[in-house]
Structure formats: structure tokens, C-alpha cells
N, C-alpha and C positions, 0 to 999 in steps of 0.2 A: 504493500500500500504506500502510495506517495505521501510524503510529509510536507507540510507547509513550511516555507522559510519564515523567519521572523517578520520580514517585510510584507509577505503575502498575508500572514496572519493579522498583522496590523491593519492592512488594507481592508480585509474582510470584516474585521471588527468595526472599522470606521463605517463600512456599508451598513452593518446591522444597527450601529448607533444612529445613523441618519434616518433609517426606517423607524426605529424606536422613537426618535425625537419627533418625527412627523406625526406618528400615532399619538404620542403624548400631547403634542400641541393641539391636535385635533380634539382629543378628549377634553382638554382644558377649555377650549373655545366652545365646545358643545355644552359642557356643564355650565359655563357662564351664561350662555344664551338660554338654557333651560331655566336657570334661576330667575333671569329677567322676565321671561314669559310667564312663569308661575306667579311672580309678583304682580304683573299686570292683570292676569286673570283674577287673582285674589282681590284686586281693587274694584272689580265689577260686582255690584250688590244685587241688581235686579236678576232674578233666577233665569228668565228666558234669554236675556241678553248674555248672561254669563255662560249659559250652555252653548249658545252659538259662537261666542267669542273663543271659548275654550276649544271647540271643534276646529275653528280656523287656526288657532295657534298650534294645535297638535299637528295639523296638516303642514303648517309652515315649518315646524321644527323638523319633521321628517325630511322635508325638502332641504333645509339648511344642513342637516346632518349628512345627507347624501352628497351635498355640495362639498362639504369638508372632506368626506371620505374619498370621493372621486378625485379631488384635488391632491390629496395625500398619495393616492395610488397612481395618479397620473393616467387614469384610464381613458383610452381613446378608441375610436372605431378603427378596425383593422382594414385598411384600404384594399388589401389583397383578397379579402373575403367578399368584396362588393361585386355583385353581378347584375346585369340588366334584369328586369322582372320577367318571369316566365309568362307565356301566353295565358295560362289559367289564372295568373295573379293580376294581370291588367287586361280586361276584356274590352272589345269595341262596343260603342254605343249602338243599340239596335232599336228600330221601331218595331215593336212586337205585333203579331197578328191579333192576339187575344189578350186583353187586359181587363181585369175585373175591377171596376171603380169602387166596389164595396170595400176593397182593401184600405181605402182612405179612412174608414172608421177606426182603423188601428194606428193612425198616424197623428203625430203632433209636429208642428213647424216651429222652430226656434231661431230667432235672430240674435246674434251677438251684438249687444247694444251698450257696451261699456266705454266706448270711445267718445272723446270730445271733438268739437269742430275747430279746435285752435289752429291746426295747420292751415286751415282755409280761412282763418281770420274770424271765426264765428264763436259766439259764447253759448255754452250749453251742449247737449248731446248732438253728435254729428247727424243723428237720424232725423233731426228737425230742420236740416238745411233744405231749402226749396230747390228741387232739381228739374221739375218739368211741369209747366202749366199751373204754377202755384201750389203744386203738391210736393210734399217732403218724401224722403226715403220711407218714413214710417207710413205715410198715407198710401204710397204705392203698395207696400207690403200688405197692409190691411185690406186694400181693395182686391189684391190677388186672392187672399184667403176667402174673402166674402164671395167672390165670384166662383171659386172652387166649391164652396159649400152650397151655393145656389144651384150650380150646374149639375152637381152629382147628388144633391139632397143628402149631404153628410154634415158632420159637425167637427171639423178639424180645428183643434184649439191652437191659438197663436200665442207663443211664449216669447218674452223678452228677457235675456240675461243682462241685467244692468250692472253697473259698478257703483261704488259709493259716490262717484263723481256725477253719475247720470240719473240716479234713482229718483230723487226728489222732483227734478224737472220732468222726467218721463211720467211719473205718477200723475202729475198735473195735466200733462198733454193728452194722455190716453182717455181722460174723462170725456173728450169730445166724441169718442166712439161708443158711448154707452148705449145708444139706440141703434147700433149697427148689428147685423147678423153675424156676430163673431164673439167668441169667448177668449178674452185676453188675460193671460196670466203673466206675472212677473216674479222674478227672484233676483237676488244679488250674488254676483261672484264674490269670492273671498276678499278680505282686506288684509294684506300682509305688511309687516313693518319693514321699512327700508333699513339696511344694515350699513353701519359705518365701516368703510373699507379697511381702516387701520385696526380698530379695536375689535371688529367683528361682533359688535353689540348692537341691539336695536336702537334706532334713532328716537322713536316715540318714548316719552317717559311713562305714559299710561294709555289706557284704552281710548280716552277722550282727547288725546293729543291732536295737535293741528293736522289737517288733511295732508299737508306737504310731507309729513313723516311716514305716510302710508302709500301703498300702491296696489292696484289690481294686478294679480300675478299671471296675466296672459290667459288666452282662451283654453289652454290645457287644464285649467282649474274647473272647467265645466262639470266634470264627472263628480268631483267632491262636492262642489257647490250645489249641484242638482240634488244630491243625496242629503247633504246637511240641511238644506232648506225644507225638506219633507216633500218637495214637489215630485220627486222620483216615485216615491211610494204612492202619492196621490194619483199620478198618471196610471201606474200599473193597476191600482184598485179600480180605476174607471174603465179598464179594458184596453188602454192604449199600449201598444207593443213596440212601436218604432218612433224614431224622432229624426227629422231632417233639419240639420243645423247649417247656417251660413252666416257670413258677415252682412250686417244690415246695409252696407254700402255697395254690395254686389247686386246690381239690378238684374243680372241674368239668372240669379239663383231662384228659379220658380219650381214649384212641385211638378215633377215629371213622372207620370204613371209608368212609362217604359222602364225607367231606372228602378222605381220602387218594385215593380213586378219582377225585374231581373234579380233584385236582391232577395226577394221571397223565394223565387224558383231555385236560386243557388244556395239557399239556406245560409246566407252570409250574415254574420253578426255585425259586420262593419263594411261600409262602402265609402271609398274616397273617390270623388270625381277629380280626374286629371284631364288635361288637354294638351295639345301639341305645343311644344316650346318654340318661341320665336326669339329673336335677338333682344327683344324688350323684356323677356322673362328669364334671363340667364341665371338669376340668383334665386329663383323660386325652388322650394323644396321638391324632391322627386321620390317616387317609389323605386326601391331597389330590392333585389333578392339578397338576403343576408342569412347565411346558414340555413337556407331552405324556406325562410319565411319572408313575407313582404314587410318592408320597413321603410319609414320615411327618413330620407337623408336631407338635412338642412345645410345651407352654405356655411353656417357657423361650425359645423362638425368636420368640415373638409380641411385636411392639412394644406398649408400654404403652397407646397410644391405640386399639389393636385388641383389647385383652384381653376386653372385654365381648362383642365380636362372636364371639371364639373360644369363650368359655364358653357362649354361647347354643346352644340345640338347634335353632335355625331353619336356620342355614347349615351347621354342623358337626354332623351327626346321629348319627355313629358314633364309637366310640373303640377303641383297640387293647387287646385282652385280654392281649397278650404270649404268646399261644399261636402258635408259629411252626413251619411245616413247610418243610423246605429240602432241596434236592438236594446230596448230599455232593460229587459231581463238580463242581458249580458253586462250592461253597465252596472246593474245592481250586484251581479256576481263579482266582477273584478274589484269593485269598491269595497264590498263586504269582506272579501278575501285579501285585501291589501295587496293586490297584484299589480297595480299601476306603478310603473317605474319609468316615468317619462324623462327624456333627455332634458337636462337643465340648460336654460338660456341665461347667461349672466349679462345683465344690462347695466353697464357702468353709467352713473349719472353724477352730476355736480349740482348741489342744492344752491338756492339763491344766496345762501350764506357762505358759499365756497367749500362746503364739506363734500368730500368724495364718498359716495355711497354706492352700494350695489343693490340691484333688484333681481331676485331669483324667479324666473318665469318658465313656463312650459307651453307647448303648442298642442292643440287638439289632435292634429294629425299624427303626432308621435305615438298615440295610443294604438295605432293599427296593429302593432306586433302583439298586443295583449288579447286580441279577439280571435275566435275560431272562424275559419273559412273567410277571413277578411280578403276583400278584393278591391281593385281599382277599376273604374270604368272610364275609358277615354271618350269624353263627351265633346260635342261641338263647341267651338270657341264662343258661341253666342251665350253659353251658360256662365261665362266669366266676363262680367261687365262692371268692374269696380270703378268707383269714383273716389279717387284719392287726392285729386287736385282740380284746379279750375280748368286745366287742359282737358281732363276727362269730362268735366262739366259741360264744356263747349260741345263735345260730341253728343252728349245726352240731350242737350237743349235744342240741337239742330234738327233739321228735317231728315237727317240720316236715319232716324228711328221713328217708327209709328207707335203710338200709345193706345192700348185698348185693355180695359179691365185691370189696369195697373201693370200690364206686361209690355215691355219694349221689344219691338222686333225691327230688324233692319229693313229699310225701304227697298222694294224690289227694283226700283229704278237705278240702284247702285249697280254699276256694270261689272264689278269684280268683287271678289270676297275680301273680307278683312276690313278693319277700320283704318282711317288715315292716321298718320303720326302727327300729333299736335304738341308743340312745345311753346308755351307762353312764358314770357319773362316775369321778373320779380314784380313788375307793376300790376300784374294780373293775379298774383298769388291769393289775395283775399277776395272773398266773394263780392263784397261791397264794391271794390275797385273794378273787378271783372264786369259787374253789371253796369257800372258807369261808362266803361270804355266801349261798350257795344250798344248802339242805339237799337239794333235788332241783331239777332244771331245770323251770321252769314249763311248762304247756301254752300254746303260743302259736299254735296253728293258725288261730285267728280274730283274731289281733293285727294292727293296722295300724301303730301307732306306740307305742314305749315310751321314755320318758326317765326315768332314775334319777339322782338327785344326792344326795350326802351319805351319812350313816351309815345305810344301809338293809340289812336282812337279810330273806331269804325263807325261809319254812317249806316243808314238803313239800306236794305236790299242789295247788300254786297255779295258778289259771287266769287268763290275761290275754287280754282281747279288746278290739277297737276301739282307742281311744286312751287310754293310761294314763300319767299323769305322777306320779312319786313323788319328792317333794323333802323331805329332812330338813334343816332349817335348822341353823345352827351351834349346837352344844351339845345338839341333840336327836337321838334315835335312833328309827328307825321299824322295827318288826318286823312283817312280814306273817305272820299266824298260819297254821298248817297248814290246808289245805283252803279257803283264801280264794278267792273268785270275784270278780275285778275286771273290769268292762266299762265303758269310757268313764268312768273315774274319775280325779279329782285328789286325791292324798293329800299333805297338808302336814305340817309338823313336829309339830303337836299331834295327829296321827293322825285328823284329821277326814276323813271320806269324803263327797264331794259329787258329784252328777251333773255330767258335763263335756260 
């Protein structure tokens, strides 16, 4: 048997010491966090609030402890084990010959409504931004479910998962739907404490601490929050078996009987809608085959030396739309058995006071690996119509889409598939500024690409076609007159118009 030299022995001992030190440090940080959370829970006196707060802090502590453990172990995805999904793992979208509409009696529709409209310059929930003909995201969603219930004589409940940032405003807004043919239910996603990056201790001093010290932990929290709120049990008791989940700002995410029937026929507990990747979607998460099971791969998990490979459309051809169909019984099982082990997204933030903090978040799609017979369905691009900016808003407000029963469909006069690429500059970022700069929304049915930069204003009845680039240089203003017809034009600061 070979013997270790004194130097080798010392090196090995140092290696063990390093591991032991990391473990010890992890243990100390976990214990300190546990003590702080217990202290905050103890400070809540009202029984119902204490029960809910305690459940949230238990879920947070499990996430925090996993963060410490993974950090200590340095666990990463093994790139060599990543394979493209198998045909049975991602299926093509099909229009089925026979679909039984009565399956809708087993369905609930849920919109993720935790976000604020701050990136578009609005105050309050993003869902109340007006997007088309005076109607908000929320109005369009409600109209869709109303029409579904009327058309098929069913009673599909409409659920909103709010955050502590949007709950009060949403509760007030949904009162206007009281006389509508729709059952609206709400619950809140969890409220987790921000963590000081240096001390690894919670920022809030107590449960009633300022909102800035707390955060909603991403849409992966939906499984725990649905269970903790009691709504999961309530839905199951009412005979609801499935739930369709999507972002409130994705106007393409409507109930599709073909997808729902495919899910039931495949006996799948979980369906993720994916669609073909374009160069605009290179950072979107994608389904992979990992050790024989479908799994979501997010850009944050990709090693730097493989980033170009991930962003390419050659190997990773699809991306997650975040339209998710799930069995409620399966959610109950994985939550009750503590089976959820979602990849942690570490969101680094700096507070208004200059304090470096971290937010530990999870994504709903990461749960795909925990469900039996989980599949992806490669859906048409029309089911992914998010409005993340005023550039997206221009597309939705234009005649490119027709609106009926809350559903947007692309106008048939569009000669080719896909939507135009629109890039509006900083002056258009806020909805109020966007609306001021357009006397009316231009005709863009024949548009391929639009870039607008600087102090630009549009008159009425403007037509844009082909590739149009409009750049007002610093100190200059460009006003596009009423009735202007621009096709393949470049307009610069001195308002010269040349063929492009």
C-alpha cells in the first residue's frame, strides 16, 4: 500500500479543513437565520396571521438552507449530461378531431399577477395598464373566461396570484366584475425577507417591517402559496382537477381545448408550452433531457464557456413560454411530500440605502422534473404575446391584431408570418410618454422593422412599411406629419428622407 508523504498528507488535511470550514460556516449562518425567523414569528400575536407567516418563513428557511448548502458544495449542472429533448418529451401542437368541452368543468385558469407596472412608468399592478380599446390586461383576461363559460355552458373559475405589492389594488379593481358571469378568486404568493449579502441575516426587523425589506420570491412559489392559502384544497373539494397558469401580460395565453385534451389523453401531470426560438428569444429557458427526464434549463445555470452554445438556435431550438398546465392532485402530492427542489435564482439587489442584499427566487417551470409523465408541447408563436415594454404595446394597439371576446388574433391581411421588430427609444419607455408621442397608432401591417430614437413625434394616419429607422439627434426634434407614408426609409435629425 502506498504511503502519503508529509507534504501530501498536509495537502489532504488542508482539503478536509476547507470542506469542514465551509460546512461549519454554513451551519452557523443557518442557525443565525433560524433564530431571527423564530423571533419574528414569535412577535406575531394574531393566530391566523401567525400561522400563515410561520408557513412562509418555514418555506423561506428551506430555500435559504438549500442556498447555503449548494453554495458550500459548489453544485452545478453537468453540461455533458445535457441532451436535446426526446420526441415523446416535447410533442407538436395538434388540432384534434375530437375534443370534449365538458373537460372544462375540471379546469381553473390562473394568472400570475404579482408584478408592478414600474418598468413602463405606471403605478400599481401591471395588469391594470390599458392595452387595447380602453381595456386592461385584466379586462381582456376576464372577458376571455366569460366568453368561454358562455360558449360551453361551464363555470371555469378565474384565479389571480397577487403579491403583497398588488393585492390591495387588485382587490379594489376586481369589484367592478361583481355582476359578470365569472367566479374570481385571489390569493397571495409568499412574502420573503431580503437577506443582507454580508451578514446573511434578514433585513426586516419584524413581520411588520417596511415593504422594501421584503420581496415576492418568483412564480416558482406558486405551489407552496396555493397550498398555504387553502385554495388548493378548496379547488380539489369542488371537483377541479387541473389548472392553466400564465403571466397576466401574455395576451396569447388563452384556454386551448386541443392542449388540454392532449394533456388528459397523455395522462400528463404537467405540460409546459414551448415555441420555436428566434434571435429575440436566445436567453429564454428551454426543455432538455437530463438523465432521462425532461428538465428546464435556464440561462443562469449555463456555464460561461457554454453560453454561446445555449443562445444558438442550432442545438436549443425551443424556449419556455411560461404557459403551464398542471394536475392539482399532483401539486398536492409533491407539496405534501416535500418533493419540490427547484433551482435557486439568486437576484442581487442594492437597496435605496446602498445595502447589498440578495433575493432567493424560483421559477414555475423548474418544477417539470418533479411531475410524472411531464411533457412539453411546441405551440404556435401566437400563444406567446407578452407585453413587457411600450415597443410591445405598439404592436398590440395597432391594426396588426383583431380583438374579439378578449382574444387577439393577427390580421389576415398580414402577408407573412411573425411580428415586426419594434425598438422604441428611452423617450417612449413610459406609457404616458408613449401615448403623447402618437396622435394615433400607425398602420404597421406591412412593417418588418422599426427603430425610433430621440425626440420623435407621430401624427395621425401614418403608414410604416418595410424597414424604417427614425433617429432624432441630440437637440433636434422630428415630427412625422399626419398622413405620412414611410416605406424603407431612414429619417435623421434634419428630417431628410432617403431610400434605405
